[in-house]
N, C-alpha and C positions, 0 to 999 in steps of 0.2 A: 645464599649458601655461605656457611662459615669457611674461613681460610684454614684448611686442614693440611698439614704436611705429614706424609708417611715417611718415617725414618727407618723402619724395619717392618717386616710382615706383621709383627705383634705390637708395634708402637706407632702411634700417631700423636701429633702435637698441634695444639691451638694456643696462640699467644693472646693474652688478655690486653685490652686497650688501656694500659696504665703505664706507658713509657715515661721514664723520668731519669734524673741523674743517679738515682739509687736502684732503679729496676731495669735499666738499659732499654731494650725494645719492649719490655713488658714481662709480666710473669707468665711462665710457660706451663700449661696444663697438658698432661700426658694421658692418652687413652691407651690402655694396655689390654691386648687380647682381641679376639673377634667373637662376635655372638654374645657371649657373656664377658663383660669387660670391667676393668677397674679404672677409675679416674684418679690420677695423682695430682695433688695441689689444684683444686678447683678454682682458686684464684680469689680476687678481691670481690667486694660487694658490688657486682655489676650485673644487672638483669640481662644486658645484651650478651655478656660472656656466658652466663648460664644458658641462655637460649642457644648460643652457638654450640655449647657442649651437647645439649639435648638434640639439636639438629644433626650434629656430627655422628651421633650414636643412634639415629633413627633406625628402627628395625632390629636393634640390639637391646640387651638388658644390662644396665649398670648394676653390678652386684656389690661393689665396694667403692666408697669415696675415701681416698687415702691421703693423709696430710703429713708433710715432712716436719712442719713446725707451725706456730700460730702467730706469725706476723700477718698484718692485715692485707698484705698483697698475696697471701698464699691460701688461707683457710676460710675466710668469711663466706664464700660462695657455697661452702659445704651444706649449710642449712637450707638454702634455697634449692640446691640440687637434690638434696634428700627429700624435700617436700614435693619436688616435681617427679621423682623417680621411685621413691620408697627405699632407695639403697641405704645401707648402713654406713655410718661414718666411723672409720677405723684408723689407727695409726698412733700419732704422738699423743701424749697426755695434755690435758688442759694446763694452762700456765697463767698465773696472775703475778706479774713482776712486782717486786718490792719497791722499785724505784724506776721511774721512766728514763732517767739518764739524760737530762737537759733536752729532751724532745727528740734526740737522734734515734734512739731505739725504743721509742714509746709506742710504736704502732702495733700493739698486741691485740689480737682478736679475743676479747674477754668473754664473748658469747659462745665461743667454741665449746661443743659438748659431744665428745666422741661416744659412740655406742660401745666401742671396744678399744681399749688401749693395748698396743702391741709392745711387749718387752723385747729386749735385745734377743735376736735369734728367732723370734716368733714369726709366723707366716699368716698371710691371707692368700687364698688360691682359688682357682677354678680349673676347668678342664684343660685350658691351653696355657695357663700361666701360674707362676708362683712368685709372690713378693715376700722377701725375707727382710725383716727390720734389722737395721744395724745402728746401734746407739752411737751418735756422733755429736755429743754436746760440745758447746763452745760458742758458736754463733748465737744460739739460745740453749738453755739447759735442757729443753725437751726435743731437740733436733734429732730426727731419724733420717737415714738414707735407706734405700730399698734396693736389694739385689734382685735381678730377674735372670735366673740361670738359663732359661730357655733362649735368651738373647746375649748371654755373657755380658750383661749390662748392669749399670748401677745408676739409679736416680738419685742425684747428689744434692738436690735441694739448693740451699744457699751455703752448704758446707764447702763445696768445690765448684767454682764457676770459671768458665773460660775467658770471660771479658774483664773480670776484676777480682781482687781479693775480697774476702768476706768481711763485713763489719763485725767487730767483736766489741760490744759496748757493755761495760759493767753496770750494775752488779750481776745481771743475769748472764750476760756474755762473759766468758771466762777464757782468757788467753791460754792458761795452762791446759785446760780441758780441750781447747781447740787444737793445740799442738799435738796432744796425745791422740785425738781423734784422727788427725792427719796421719800420724805414725801408724795407726791401726790400718788405714786403707792401703798403705804401701805393700803389705803382705797379701793383699787380695789379688784375684786373678781376672777380674772383669776387664774387657778389652775396650769398652767405651762407657763414658759417663754422660748422662743426660741431665743437665743442671736446671735449676729454677729460672735462670736467666742466661742467655747467650747460647752459642752453638754447641753441638755435641763435642765432647772432648775425646779425641783419639789418643792413644798412648798415655792413658791417665796417670799411671804411676810416675811417669816423667814429670807431668804437671804437678802432682802432689809433692814430689821431692823439691821441685822448684818453689812451691809455696812455702814449704818448711824452711828452705834456704832463705827465702825473702823475709820471713818472720824473724829468723835468727840474725839476719843482717840488720833488720830494724832494731832489734834488741841491742846489737852492738853499737848502732848509732846513738841510741839513748845513753848507753853507758859512757860513750866517748863525750857526749854533751855534758854529762854530769861530772866527768873527770875534769872539766874546765871550771867547775864550781857549781854550787846550788843554782837551780834555775826552775822556771815555771813550765807547765805543759804548753802554753801558748808560744813561749819562746822556742821550745823544742820543735813544735810544728813548723814555725816560720823557718827554722834552720834546716829541717830535715825534708820538708815537702815543698821545695822550690818550684814555682810555677803551678801549684795546685789550683784547680777550679775553686773559687771562693765558696761555692755551694757545698763543697765537700770538706771544708775546714773543720766543721763541727765533728764530722765522722772521724777525721784524722786525729782530732784531740781525744775522742773516746778510745781509739785504738792505742794511742800512746798511754793513756791511763790504764788500759787493760794490760799492757806490757809492764807498766810500773807496779801494778798490784801483784802481778806474777813474780816480778823481781823482788818485791818486798817480802813475799812469802818465802822466797829462797834466801832472804837476808842479804840481798845485794844492794838494795836502796831503802831509803826511808823518807817519809814526808816531814817537812818542817812546819812549825806553827804558822809561818807567814805564807803558806801555800806553795812554797818552792819544794823541790825534791833534791836529795843529796845522796851520794854514795855512802854506804856503810864502811866505816874505816876499820 
């Protein structure tokens, strides 16, 4: 039998077997509703995980397979689950990135083919549940969160996670968009977030404010580094991320680049021809 955790009368969770430095204990798939259900983020290309979802919903009918975004740990199982159940794939748009970004953010599901793309504010629903799409670009340009008003809950995908900050890797990842998407969530009233990785998040507005503060502090660190003179991204990572797990240095470099691109748009910094960055005087 699959390991299914009931989080709310309308919400169950199954964790995919893909734990790593980037996915924590694994990608979390959520089953929403009873009888007629939605499956949020069916997970990676794992026959065992698809079998677990089918077993967990035995005697029920999956009416929608809903994806937050198309990284390969979130959406590839949609095709196999659709084949097994006949359910429609709905949610985020397909995405073909222009640049893989040094392999850190290259794990896109290029085969993802939704039957219905949800725009901001659009819904997919059944008798016991309603999922409303909330456009939250930043981690990826096609990222959506989903509000479940029947549980005062938000499925936050990789936009807001309790165990770690989200990777923002250019060119598809956009720090300015990510910050704006965080700002957007502060005004919402959900009382709990269910993320793609990690534990449920209580008092989520406090967490979101903390994440915004963390990003602004990181921006300040970058500006202080550049105030000492032109420097490289690698040098900034070494100075700013003391004690960082070596496996995560590439991700940290992509995050610093995302901040620099955002600062360049705001005419605060600019790149030099030798690969270093400097302040705009």
